[in-house]
C-alpha positions as a Markdown table, in Angstrom:
| # | Residue | x | y | z |
|---|---|---|---|---|
| 1 | Met | 4.2 | -17.0 | 17.9 |
| 2 | Ala | 7.1 | -18.1 | 19.7 |
| 3 | Asp | 5.1 | -21.0 | 21.2 |
| 4 | Glu | 4.6 | -22.2 | 17.6 |
| 5 | Ala | 8.0 | -21.4 | 16.5 |
| 6 | Ile | 6.9 | -18.9 | 14.1 |
| 7 | Glu | 9.3 | -16.1 | 13.5 |
| 8 | Pro | 8.0 | -12.5 | 13.0 |
| 9 | Asn | 8.7 | -10.7 | 9.8 |
| 10 | Asp | 8.6 | -7.0 | 8.5 |
| 11 | Tyr | 4.8 | -6.9 | 8.4 |
| 12 | Thr | 4.5 | -8.3 | 11.8 |
| 13 | Phe | 6.9 | -5.7 | 13.3 |
| 14 | Val | 5.2 | -3.0 | 11.3 |
| 15 | Ser | 1.8 | -3.8 | 12.7 |
| 16 | Leu | 2.9 | -4.0 | 16.1 |
| 17 | Leu | 4.8 | -0.7 | 15.8 |
| 18 | Lys | 1.7 | 1.0 | 14.5 |
| 19 | Ala | -0.2 | -0.3 | 17.7 |
| 20 | Cys | 2.4 | 1.2 | 19.9 |
| 21 | Ala | 2.1 | 4.5 | 18.0 |
| 22 | Asn | -1.6 | 4.6 | 18.4 |
| 23 | Thr | -1.5 | 4.0 | 22.0 |
| 24 | Cys | 1.6 | 5.9 | 22.5 |
| 25 | Asn | 3.4 | 2.8 | 24.2 |
| 26 | Val | 6.8 | 3.9 | 23.8 |
| 27 | Glu | 8.2 | 1.6 | 26.2 |
| 28 | Leu | 6.8 | -1.6 | 24.3 |
| 29 | Gly | 8.1 | 0.2 | 21.0 |
| 30 | Arg | 11.6 | 0.1 | 22.4 |
| 31 | Lys | 11.4 | -3.4 | 23.2 |
| 32 | Leu | 10.1 | -4.1 | 19.7 |
| 33 | His | 12.9 | -2.0 | 18.3 |
| 34 | Ala | 15.4 | -4.4 | 20.2 |
| 35 | Asp | 13.6 | -7.4 | 18.7 |
| 36 | Ile | 13.9 | -5.7 | 15.4 |
| 37 | Cys | 17.9 | -5.5 | 15.7 |
| 38 | Ile | 17.9 | -9.0 | 16.9 |
| 39 | Asn | 15.9 | -10.4 | 14.2 |
| 40 | Gly | 17.9 | -8.5 | 11.4 |
| 41 | Tyr | 15.1 | -6.1 | 10.5 |
| 42 | Ala | 16.9 | -2.9 | 11.5 |
| 43 | Thr | 18.0 | -2.2 | 7.8 |
| 44 | Asp | 14.7 | -2.9 | 6.4 |
| 45 | Leu | 13.4 | 0.6 | 5.2 |
| 46 | Phe | 9.8 | -0.4 | 5.5 |
| 47 | Val | 10.4 | -1.1 | 9.2 |
| 48 | Ala | 12.7 | 1.6 | 9.8 |
| 49 | Asn | 10.3 | 4.2 | 8.4 |
| 50 | Thr | 7.7 | 2.8 | 10.9 |
| 51 | Leu | 10.0 | 3.0 | 13.6 |
| 52 | Val | 10.7 | 6.8 | 12.9 |
| 53 | Ser | 7.1 | 7.4 | 12.7 |
| 54 | Met | 6.2 | 5.5 | 16.1 |
| 55 | Tyr | 8.9 | 7.5 | 17.9 |
| 56 | Gly | 7.6 | 10.6 | 16.5 |
| 57 | Lys | 4.1 | 10.0 | 17.4 |
| 58 | Cys | 5.3 | 9.1 | 21.0 |
| 59 | Arg | 7.0 | 12.4 | 20.9 |
| 60 | Glu | 10.3 | 10.8 | 21.2 |
| 61 | Thr | 12.2 | 13.2 | 18.6 |
| 62 | Thr | 15.8 | 12.1 | 19.4 |
| 63 | Glu | 14.8 | 8.5 | 18.9 |
| 64 | Ala | 13.2 | 9.1 | 15.8 |
| 65 | Glu | 16.3 | 11.3 | 14.7 |
| 66 | Gln | 18.7 | 8.3 | 15.7 |
| 67 | Val | 17.0 | 6.0 | 13.7 |
| 68 | Phe | 16.4 | 8.2 | 10.7 |
| 69 | Gln | 20.2 | 9.0 | 10.8 |
| 70 | Gly | 21.1 | 5.5 | 10.8 |
| 71 | Leu | 19.3 | 4.9 | 7.5 |
| 72 | Ser | 21.5 | 4.0 | 4.7 |
| 73 | Arg | 18.9 | 4.7 | 2.3 |
| 74 | Arg | 16.0 | 7.2 | 2.7 |
| 75 | Asp | 12.8 | 7.5 | 0.7 |
| 76 | Ile | 10.1 | 10.1 | 0.9 |
| 77 | Val | 8.3 | 8.1 | 3.6 |
| 78 | Ser | 11.4 | 8.4 | 5.8 |
| 79 | Trp | 11.7 | 12.3 | 5.2 |
| 80 | Thr | 7.8 | 12.5 | 5.7 |
| 81 | Ala | 7.9 | 10.8 | 9.1 |
| 82 | Met | 10.8 | 12.8 | 10.3 |
| 83 | Ile | 9.3 | 15.9 | 9.2 |
| 84 | Ser | 5.9 | 14.9 | 11.0 |
| 85 | Ala | 8.0 | 13.7 | 14.3 |
| 86 | Tyr | 9.2 | 17.4 | 14.3 |
| 87 | Val | 5.9 | 19.0 | 13.6 |
| 88 | Asp | 4.1 | 17.1 | 16.3 |
| 89 | Val | 6.3 | 18.4 | 18.9 |
| 90 | Gly | 6.3 | 22.1 | 17.6 |
| 91 | Leu | 9.8 | 21.9 | 16.1 |
| 92 | Gly | 8.7 | 24.0 | 12.9 |
| 93 | Glu | 12.2 | 25.1 | 11.9 |
| 94 | Glu | 13.7 | 21.5 | 12.1 |
| 95 | Ser | 10.8 | 20.4 | 10.1 |
| 96 | Leu | 11.5 | 23.3 | 7.4 |
| 97 | Leu | 15.2 | 22.3 | 7.4 |
| 98 | Ala | 14.4 | 18.6 | 6.8 |
| 99 | Tyr | 12.2 | 19.5 | 4.1 |
| 100 | Arg | 14.9 | 21.7 | 2.3 |
| 101 | Gln | 17.3 | 18.6 | 2.9 |
| 102 | Met | 15.2 | 16.2 | 1.1 |
């Protein structure tokens, strides 16, 4: 994309984050997270929810929480991604607490 001077958009980042989640490639996910911030998509709810999900699927609950806590607005997808992140690592109490806070 860079060779052709094409800028990534929210759909580009979401697709790449899903690939990272599916392969548990958290290192590439972190690099994408940095690119997301540089390109101004960190506040995009679609992208941020996918970041929470990616970190959760990669068992990086602390990073998922950091993204989740940084959201200025949360929707049902945000909450479900965070609850799933807790469930995936066996944090049942935290998942129930998040559910109650919805």
